N, C-alpha and C positions, 0 to 999 in steps of 0.2 A: 504494499499499500504506500502511496506517496501523496503529497499535498495536492497534486493536480487531479487526482481521481477521487479524493475523499469528499463526502458530504459532511461538511462542517467537521468538528472534532469528534463527534459521536461515532463516525465511521472509523476513525483511527482507533478508538477503544475497541470497536468490534474486531478490527484486525488483530489487535494485540491479544484477543481471546479466541482467535480462530473462528470468528463468526462473521467474516467479511462479506460472505455472499448474501447475508440477510439484509444488509444495507446497500448492496451493490445497485439496486434498481434506482437509487437516488443519485448515482454518480454519472450515468451515461444515458444516452438517447434523447429523443425529442422532449423538450421542456425540462431538461435536467436542471438548468439554472433556477427555474421557478420552484422546483421541488427542493432545492437546496435552501431556499430562503423562505419557507412556509411559516416560520415563527417570527413574530416581531423580536426585535434585538433584546428587550428586557426579558421576554419569555425564553428566548434562546439561552440567555445568560443563567437564568434560574434553572433550565433544564440541564445546562452544562455543569452547574454546581451539584445538582443531584446526581448526575452521571459520574462525576469525580468522587463523590462520597460512596457510591455503590461499587464502582469499578476498581476495587483494591486488590492488589496482587495476593494470591494465596487464599482469598476469601470468595464466597459465592452467594447466590440468591437461593433461597429455599422456596419451592413452590407448594405451598400448603393450601391451595385453593380447591381442594376436593369438596364438592357439595355433598349433602347427605345422601343423595342419590347413588353416588360412587363410593362413598366411604362406609355407608351402612353395610352393604354386603361383605366388605373386608372385616368389619367388626363381627358380623354374624359368623363368618368363618372361623373366628378365634374365640367365640363365646362371649363377646362383649356386647352389652346391651346398646342398641343403636338410638341414643337420645342426643339432643342438642348438648345437654350437660356433659355426657361422655365425650362427645366430639371437642367440646371446650377443653376438658381435662387433657385429652390426647394432644391437642395443639399446645396447650400450656407446657406439657411435659417436653415437647419438642423444643419450645422456645426457652425454656428455663434449664435445660440440661447443662451440667458443667461443661464449660468450654464452647457453648453454642455461640456466644458473642465473639470468640476467637475465630470462628470459622464463617460467620455470616455477616453480610452487610445489609441485606434486605430480605423481606419475606413477601411473597404474593399470597393474599388472603382470599378466602371465600367471603362473600358478603355477610354471611351469618357471623363470622368472626370479628368484623370490623367494630361492632358495638359491644361486644362481650368484654367482661372484666376477668382478671385472673382471680386466684383464690384469696388474694390479699385485697381485692376490691379496686385494683388499679388497671 
């Protein structure tokens, strides 16, 4: 990847994590210049800041966005009651495991999780 083909700096980050092809459609072809500048400068700066916080070497993003429809059968297979509370406890266990913050920079959540609180009420 080089500066002439990259779609802003976000594409550079993709290249450094071997995901170059995911952003390649922004780099070439008819209308590429318009696609490169789809965000207002202030919004692009805010997104860049978020990307820099997430794209940390040696860490990753955990996709914990399974809905009840997909996670409930997994629970049933191991004899766990498939309730919202059990899904909350399961996710809390993932997020609070020793060393989790040493490995993760972000988590993708199911909408059910967004407004839930942990066992301590936070």
